[in-house]
C-alpha positions, 0 to 999 in steps of 0.5 A, spaced: 464 475 523 462 482 522 465 486 516 470 490 521 473 483 523 473 481 516 476 487 513 481 486 519 482 479 517 484 481 510 489 486 512 492 481 517 493 477 511 496 482 506 501 484 511 503 476 512 503 476 505 507 482 504 512 480 510 513 473 506 515 477 500 519 482 504 523 476 506 525 474 500 527 481 497 531 483 503 535 476 503 536 477 496 539 484 496 542 483 503 538 489 506 534 490 512 528 494 514 532 499 517 536 500 511 530 501 507 527 506 512 534 510 513 535 511 505 527 513 505 527 508 500 519 507 501 518 514 501 521 514 494 517 508 492 511 510 494 511 517 490 513 513 484 507 509 484 503 514 486 505 518 480 503 512 476 496 511 479 495 519 478 497 518 470 492 512 470 487 517 473 489 523 468 482 523 464 479 525 470 484 531 471 487 533 465 482 538 462 487 541 457 488 535 453 481 532 449 485 526 446 486 523 453 484 516 454 478 514 459 480 512 466 480 504 466 478 502 473 482 496 473 488 499 471 487 504 477 486 498 481 492 495 479 496 501 480 493 502 487 495 496 489 502 497 487 502 503 492 499 499 497 505 494 497 510 499 499 505 502 504 504 495 507 512 494 507 514 500 510 509 499 515 512 492 517 519 495 517 516 500 522 513 495 526 519 491 526 524 496 528 520 498 534 520 494 541 513 492 541 511 489 534 505 486 537 502 492 540 503 496 534 500 491 529 494 491 534 494 499 533 494 498 526 488 494 526 484 499 530 486 505 525 484 501 519 477 500 521 477 508 523 480 511 518 476 508 512 470 513 514 475 519 514 474 523 508 480 527 508 485 525 503 492 530 502 497 526 498 502 532 499 502 530 507 503 523 505 509 521 511 506 526 517 507 520 522 508 513 524 505 508 519 502 514 516 502 511 509 498 506 510 493 510 513 493 514 507 493 508 502 486 506 506 483 514 505 486 513 498 482 506 497 476 510 499 477 516 495 478 511 489 471 508 491 474 501 491 472 496 496 477 492 501 474 486 498 476 488 491 483 491 494 484 484 497 483 480 491 487 484 487 493 485 492 493 477 492 494 477 484 499 482 484 503 479 490 503 472 486 506 476 480 511 479 485 513 472 487 514 470 480 518 475 478 523 474 484 523 467 482 525 469 475 530 474 477 527 480 477 
C-alpha cells in the first residue's frame, strides 16, 4: 500500500467514525445535517475550536507577555483534532445533502492527497467553498507539522472520548 493509499484509508476511517458519532448526536438532539448547515453551526463550532487551538499556540505569537507557558505539542494536537472533528462532520453534512454522495467522497480523497502539499494557510478564508473547512484542516495539519498518522491516532482517541461523553449524557 502506498503512502497516499494509506493516508486515504485513514481519512476514510475517520469519516466513518465521525459518521457514527454524528448519527448518535443528531438522533439524541433531534437534528439533521441540513439543520446544522442552515444554522451555520459548523462554522461557529470550527471557529470556537480554532480559538482554543490558537490559545494553545500563544507562546509562539504572544510577544508582549513574558510569562506565557511554552507550547505543549500534545495539547496542540488535541485541539487540532477537535477542529478536525467538526470539519469532518461538516464535510459529511455537505456530502449527505448532495445528490451524488459517493462522487463527492471520491473527490474528497483526491483533494486530501493534493492539498497536503499546498503551503497556503489562510484562516480568515476558512469557508471559501464546498468542503473548504476540511481542505483547510489538511493545510493546518501540515502547518502545525503533524503527520497524518499522528492525527489519525489522536482522532481515534478523541472519538472514543466523545462516544463515552454521549453515553454519560454530555
